[in-house]
C-alpha positions in Angstrom: 0.0 0.0 0.0 1.2 3.5 -0.9 4.4 2.2 -2.5 2.6 0.6 -5.5 0.7 3.1 -7.7 -1.2 0.1 -9.3 -2.8 -0.8 -5.9 -6.6 -0.8 -6.4 -8.9 1.3 -4.2 -10.5 -1.6 -2.3 -7.1 -2.8 -1.0 -6.1 0.7 -0.1 -9.2 1.2 2.0 -8.8 -2.1 3.8 -5.1 -1.8 4.6 -4.9 -2.5 8.4 -1.7 -0.5 8.8 -3.4 2.6 7.5 -7.0 2.6 8.8 -7.4 0.2 11.7 -4.9 1.5 14.2 -3.9 4.8 15.7 -1.3 3.2 17.9 -0.8 4.5 21.4 -3.7 6.9 21.0 -6.4 4.4 20.1 -9.6 4.3 22.2 -12.6 2.0 22.0 -14.7 3.9 19.5 -14.9 3.4 15.7 -15.5 6.2 13.2 -17.4 5.2 10.0 -16.0 7.2 7.0 -18.6 7.5 4.1 -18.2 8.3 0.4 -20.3 11.4 -0.1 -21.1 10.4 -3.6 -22.8 7.1 -2.6 -23.3 7.2 1.1 -21.4 3.9 1.4 -19.0 3.3 4.3 -15.5 3.1 2.8 -13.6 2.5 6.1 -13.9 2.4 9.8 -11.2 4.1 11.8 -10.3 3.6 15.5 -11.0 6.8 17.4 -9.0 8.3 20.3 -10.4 9.8 23.4 -9.2 12.3 25.9 -6.6 9.9 27.2 -5.3 9.4 23.7 -5.1 13.1 23.2 -3.0 13.6 26.3 -0.8 10.6 25.3 -0.1 12.3 21.9 1.1 15.4 23.7 3.2 13.2 26.1 4.8 11.7 23.0 5.4 15.1 21.3 6.8 16.6 24.5 9.2 13.6 24.9 10.3 13.9 21.3 10.8 17.7 21.3 14.3 17.9 22.8 15.8 15.4 20.3 14.0 16.9 17.2 14.7 20.6 18.1 18.3 19.7 18.9 18.9 17.9 15.6 21.0 19.6 13.0 18.8 21.6 10.6 20.2 19.7 7.6 19.2 16.4 9.2 15.6 17.7 9.8 15.5 18.9 6.2 16.6 15.5 4.9 13.7 13.8 6.6 11.3 16.4 5.3 12.7 15.9 1.8 12.1 12.1 2.2 8.5 12.8 3.3 8.0 15.0 0.2 9.4 12.3 -2.1 7.1 9.6 -0.6 4.1 11.9 -1.0 4.8 12.4 -4.6 5.5 8.7 -5.2 2.1 7.9 -3.5 0.2 10.6 -5.4 -2.3 8.4 -7.2 -3.1 6.4 -4.0 -3.5 9.6 -2.0 -5.7 11.1 -4.6 -8.0 8.1 -4.8 -8.2 8.0 -1.0 -9.2 11.7 -1.0 -11.9 11.1 -3.7 -13.3 8.2 -1.6 -13.8 10.2 1.6 -14.2 13.8 0.3 -15.8 13.4 -3.1 -13.4 15.7 -4.9 -12.9 15.2 -8.6 -9.9 13.1 -9.2 -7.9 15.7 -11.2 -8.5 18.2 -8.3 -7.4 15.6 -5.8 -4.2 14.9 -7.8 -3.6 18.7 -7.9 -4.0 18.9 -4.2 -1.4 16.2 -3.6 1.1 18.2 -5.6 0.1 21.3 -3.7 0.5 19.5 -0.4 3.9 18.2 -1.3 5.1 21.7 -2.3 4.8 22.9 1.3 7.0 20.0 2.6 9.7 20.7 0.0 9.5 24.5 0.7 9.9 24.1 4.5 12.6 21.4 4.1 14.6 24.2 2.5 13.5 26.9 4.9 14.6 24.6 7.8 18.2 25.5 6.9 17.7 29.2 7.1 16.7 30.3 10.6 19.9 31.9 12.0 21.4 34.1 14.6 20.9 37.8 13.8 23.3 40.4 15.1 22.1 43.7 16.6 24.1 46.9 16.7 24.9 47.4 20.3 23.7 50.5 22.2 25.7 49.5 25.3 29.4 49.7 25.8 31.3 46.3 25.6 28.1 44.4 24.9 27.5 42.0 22.1 23.9 41.4 21.1 22.2 38.5 19.2 18.7 37.4 18.3 18.1 33.7 18.2 15.1 32.0 16.7 14.1 28.9 18.6 11.1 26.5 18.2 8.2 27.1 20.6 7.6 23.4 21.5 4.6 21.2 20.8 2.3 22.5 18.1 -1.4 21.4 17.7 -2.7 21.4 14.2 -6.4 21.3 13.5 -7.4 20.8 9.9 -10.6 20.8 7.8 -12.2 18.3 5.4 -12.1 20.4 2.2 -8.3 20.1 1.7 -7.5 17.1 3.8 -3.9 16.8 2.7 -2.7 20.3 1.9 -4.0 21.9 5.1 -2.0 19.3 7.1 1.3 19.7 5.2 1.1 23.5 5.1 1.0 23.6 8.9 3.1 20.5 9.8 5.9 21.2 7.4 6.4 24.7 8.8 6.2 23.5 12.4 8.6 20.6 11.8 11.0 22.7 9.8 11.1 25.2 12.7 12.0 22.3 15.1 8.6 21.8 16.7 6.9 18.5 17.3 3.3 18.2 16.2 -0.1 16.6 17.2 -2.5 16.6 14.2 -6.3 16.4 14.4 -8.0 16.1 11.1 -11.7 16.5 10.4 -13.9 13.5 11.2 -15.1 13.5 7.6 -11.7 13.0 6.2 -9.4 11.0 8.5 -8.1 8.6 5.9 -5.9 11.2 4.1 -4.4 12.3 7.4 -3.6 8.8 8.4 -2.0 8.1 5.1 0.2 11.1 5.5 1.1 9.8 8.9 2.2 6.5 7.5 4.4 8.2 5.0 5.8 10.4 7.8 6.9 7.3 9.7 8.4 5.8 6.6 10.3 9.1 6.0 12.1 8.6 9.3 10.6 11.1 11.7 11.8 10.1 15.2 9.2 8.8 17.7 6.9 11.4 19.1 7.7 14.0 16.4 4.6 13.5 14.2 1.4 12.3 15.8 -2.1 11.9 14.3 -5.1 11.7 16.6 -8.6 10.8 15.3 -11.6 11.4 17.4 -14.3 13.8 18.6 -13.1 17.4 17.9 -14.4 18.9 21.2 -12.8 16.1 23.2 -9.4 16.0 21.4 -8.9 19.7 20.8 -10.3 20.7 24.2 -7.5 18.6 25.8 -5.0 20.4 23.7 -6.2 24.0 24.3 -6.1 23.3 28.1 -2.6 21.7 28.0 0.1 24.2 28.8 2.7 22.0 27.1 1.0 22.8 23.7 2.6 26.1 22.9 1.1 26.8 19.5 -2.2 26.0 17.9 -2.9 26.3 14.2 -6.5 26.0 13.0 -8.2 26.1 9.6 -12.0 26.2 9.8 -15.0 28.4 10.4 -14.8 31.8 12.2 -17.3 30.5 14.8 -15.1 27.7 15.8 -12.0 29.9 15.6 -13.5 32.3 18.2 -14.1 29.3 20.5 -10.5 28.1 20.2 -9.3 31.6 20.7 -11.1 31.8 24.0 -10.1 28.3 25.1 -6.4 29.0 24.4 -6.4 32.2 26.4 -5.6 30.6 29.8 -2.4 29.0 28.4 -1.5 32.0 26.2 -0.7 29.9 23.1 0.7 31.1 19.9 -2.2 31.1 17.4 -2.5 30.8 13.7 -6.1 30.8 12.4 -7.2 30.6 8.8 -11.0 31.2 9.2 -14.0 32.0 7.1 -14.0 33.7 3.7 -16.7 35.6 1.8 -14.8 36.7 -1.3 -16.0 39.5 -3.5 -15.5 39.1 -7.3 -15.5 42.6 -8.9 -15.6 43.2 -12.6 -15.3 46.7 -13.9 -16.6 47.9 -17.2 -13.2 48.0 -18.8 -12.2 44.4 -18.4 -11.5 41.3 -20.5 -15.0 39.8 -20.2 -14.1 36.4 -21.6 -11.3 36.1 -19.0 -13.5 37.4 -16.2 -16.1 34.8 -16.9 -13.5 32.0 -17.1 -11.8 33.1 -13.9 -15.1 33.5 -12.2 -16.0 29.9 -12.9 -12.7 28.9 -11.3 -13.1 31.2 -8.4 -16.6 30.0 -7.6 -16.7 26.3 -8.5 -13.3 24.8 -7.6 -13.7 22.1 -4.9 -17.4 22.1 -5.7 -17.6 25.6 -4.2 -16.4 24.2 -0.8 -13.4 26.5 -0.6 -12.7 29.4 1.8 -11.2 31.3 -1.2 -14.4 30.7 -3.2 -16.0 33.8 -4.8 -19.3 34.3 -3.1 -20.4 37.8 -4.1 -20.1 38.9 -7.8 -20.2 42.6 -8.2 -20.5 43.5 -11.9 -20.5 47.0 -13.3 -23.9 47.9 -14.6 -22.7 48.6 -18.1 -21.6 45.0 -18.7 -23.9 43.3 -16.1 -26.4 41.8 -18.5 -23.8 40.4 -20.8 -21.7 39.0 -18.0 -24.8 37.3 -16.5 -25.6 35.7 -19.9 -22.1 34.5 -20.5 -21.5 33.3 -17.0 -24.8 31.4 -16.9 -24.0 29.7 -20.2 -20.5 28.7 -18.8 -22.1 27.3 -15.6 -24.6 25.3 -17.5 -21.8 23.6 -19.3 -20.2 22.3 -16.1 -20.5 18.6 -15.5 -21.7 17.1 -12.2 -20.7 13.6 -11.1 -18.7 11.2 -9.0 -15.1 12.1 -8.3 -13.6 9.1 -10.2 -15.5 10.2 -13.3 -13.5 13.5 -13.1 -16.4 15.9 -13.4 -16.2 19.7 -12.9 -18.2 19.4 -9.7 -18.6 16.5 -7.3 -20.9 15.9 -4.3 -21.0 18.2 -1.3 -19.5 16.7 1.9 -22.7 16.2 3.9 -26.4 17.1 4.1 -25.8 20.2 6.2 -24.1 21.7 3.2 -27.0 20.8 0.9 -29.5 22.4 3.3 -27.4 25.6 3.4 -27.4 25.9 -0.4 -31.2 25.4 -0.5 -31.7 28.0 2.2 -29.5 30.6 0.6 -31.2 30.1 -2.8 -34.7 30.3 -1.4 -33.8 33.4 0.8 -32.4 35.2 -2.2 -35.3 34.4 -4.4 -37.7 35.5 -1.7 -35.9 38.8 -1.6 -36.2 39.4 -5.3 -33.3 37.6 -6.9 -33.7 35.8 -10.2 -32.7 32.1 -10.4 -30.9 31.9 -13.8 -29.9 28.2 -13.5 -29.6 25.3 -11.1 -30.9 25.8 -7.6 -31.7 22.2 -6.7 -30.3 18.7 -5.9 -29.7 16.4 -8.8 -31.8 13.5 -7.5 -30.6 11.2 -10.3 -27.0 11.4 -9.0 -27.8 11.4 -5.3 -28.8 13.5 -2.3 -25.4 15.4 -2.0 -25.2 16.5 -5.6 -26.3 20.2 -5.9 -26.6 21.6 -9.4 -24.3 24.6 -10.1 -26.4 27.6 -9.5 -26.5 31.3 -10.6 -28.6 34.0 -8.9 -28.9 37.4 -10.4 -30.0 40.8 -8.9 -29.2 39.5 -5.4 -29.9 42.3 -2.8 -27.3 43.0 -0.2 -29.6 41.9 2.6 -29.9 38.4 1.3 -28.3 35.7 3.5 -25.9 34.7 0.7 -24.4 38.2 0.6 -23.8 38.1 4.4 -22.8 34.5 5.0 -20.2 32.1 3.6 -22.1 29.7 1.3 -19.4 27.1 0.8 -21.1 25.5 -2.1 -21.8 25.8 -5.9 -24.1 28.9 -5.8 -23.0 32.2 -7.3 -24.7 35.4 -6.4 -24.5 38.3 -9.0 -25.4 41.9 -8.4 -24.7 45.2 -10.3 -22.8 48.2 -9.1 -22.4 51.8 -10.5 -19.2 53.3 -9.0 -15.9 52.4 -7.5 -16.7 54.0 -4.1 -20.0 52.0 -4.0 -18.4 48.7 -4.8 -15.5 49.0 -2.4 -17.9 49.9 0.4 -20.2 47.0 -0.4 -17.3 44.6 -0.7 -15.7 45.7 2.6 -19.0 45.5 4.5 -18.3 42.1 5.9 -16.7 40.6 9.0 -14.5 38.6 6.6 -11.3 39.7 4.8 -9.6 36.7 3.3 -9.3 37.2 -0.5 -10.8 39.6 -3.1 -10.9 39.2 -6.9 -10.7 42.2 -9.2 -11.0 42.3 -13.0 -10.0 45.5 -14.8 -7.6 46.6 -17.6 -7.2 50.1 -16.1 -3.9 50.1 -14.1 -4.9 53.2 -12.0 -8.2 51.5 -11.1 -6.4 48.3 -10.2 -4.1 50.2 -7.9 -7.1 52.0 -6.2 -8.9 48.7 -5.8 -6.0 46.8 -4.3 -5.5 49.6 -1.8 -9.2 50.1 -0.9 -10.1 46.4 -0.5 -9.7 45.2 3.1 -8.5 41.7 2.3 -5.4 39.8 3.1 -5.0 38.7 -0.5 -6.1 40.4 -3.7 -6.1 38.6 -7.1 -6.1 40.8 -10.1 -7.3 39.3 -13.5 -6.7 35.8 -12.2 -7.9 33.3 -9.7 -4.9 31.1 -8.7 -2.7 33.0 -6.2 -1.8 30.5 -3.6 1.4 28.4 -3.2 4.1 27.6 -0.7 6.2 30.8 -1.2 3.3 33.2 -0.4 1.9 34.2 3.0 -1.7 33.0 3.1 -4.1 34.6 5.5 -6.8 37.2 6.0 -7.8 40.4 7.7 -10.6 41.0 10.2 -12.4 37.8 11.3 -10.8 35.8 8.5 -7.9 34.9 10.7 -4.7 35.6 12.6 -1.2 35.2 11.3 0.0 33.7 8.0 0.7 30.3 6.6 3.2 29.5 3.8 6.3 31.6 2.9 8.8 32.5 5.5 6.1 34.1 7.6 4.6 30.7 8.1 7.5 29.9 10.5 6.8 32.8 12.8 4.1 31.2 14.9 6.3 28.2 15.6 9.4 30.1 16.7 10.3 32.4 19.6 12.9 35.2 19.4 15.5 34.9 22.2 17.6 38.0 22.8 21.1 37.5 24.1 23.2 40.3 25.5 26.8 39.2 26.2 29.7 40.9 27.9 33.0 38.9 27.5 34.4 40.3 30.7 
């Protein structure tokens, strides 16, 4: 398993090494993992409890001294081996992801490449933390700043990117010299366990990399209360992020939080309309719309609004819907709560005067979790979809008349993760990128993420940054040394 790319899916999902044992952290419970496309149980995973959560921290604490004291090049070598194993197992990992998450297989393969890129990046960054000299303001004193790992880091990851969200966090923490305890979403534990198998094969010492499957409130609650856990990195909803923020206060943890998004997609009258439509499709419907970077609110200048609506709707109607291994454009949503949210947002918008241009319902022929890609036009600002993250394949379109108006409407949100702007006017592009209160701004394109860039948002979309050199900051402390040689 995971060494042979020809291994079929059935044998992958029944591999006892991968799915039946969480080692020292195992409890008595069993978690059924279901394929969202069919509802079938694809695996049953042993769950940990509070005792297992504490045992994982015990192991990480015990492994910290050895890992943090290791030469950086030796830590980097292990990270490089982990990267190589992930790439070698790409097809297996992608098929596992499809089985538990429903993602189209080409998107799953792309995520594995994306996940591996963080491991490679931080393997190289592991060599670079160094001692920084400071110009002394005291006579006969020599001053240095050292960067040291904070200790045990808890990593809490979501179901929509079950591999990449682990590696983006873990590779940075491990590269900095921290040990990690990883808790993935209950919907997608198989990808996390597979990465853990590969981590063991890469040669991480005992206690350095620990995966714990179980009830989130139980596992994470133990970690937020444990003073030995010095950093916590979470990707998920703003609501849960606020809870973890409060729970971590008593132990004053380092926090990195990548929380909700509610991205505006703004198209000015002087724009490449073909490109704006194509990029709008990418921004809205990747990962079946289940993406914190997903465009939720489409603000289109009134001069081109009708034409954009027509072209965009035609492009949406051409999207295919199906099971992940068929490699459609859009797969199933993760669970029925996501379906209910799409229905509620569509109905609320229509009740408030929006026009339903296409979609708006479940495709019963495919199954209960397949929601047809949907376009709503003339959506008022007080509709729920304009205030809340939809996290599904529903696009809300509305016209605007002036720059000042659209910036005010786009910024009128508690979220500030990413904004998309389409214009061919360089002065307007400059004004837009300055005016929009978002941690990332994509201009005339959708794809902006990657290991070398600092990913994160403003306002209630998060704290700190992941990726790039900035991704190491939460996992290191600065120690100031002032030395007099006597």
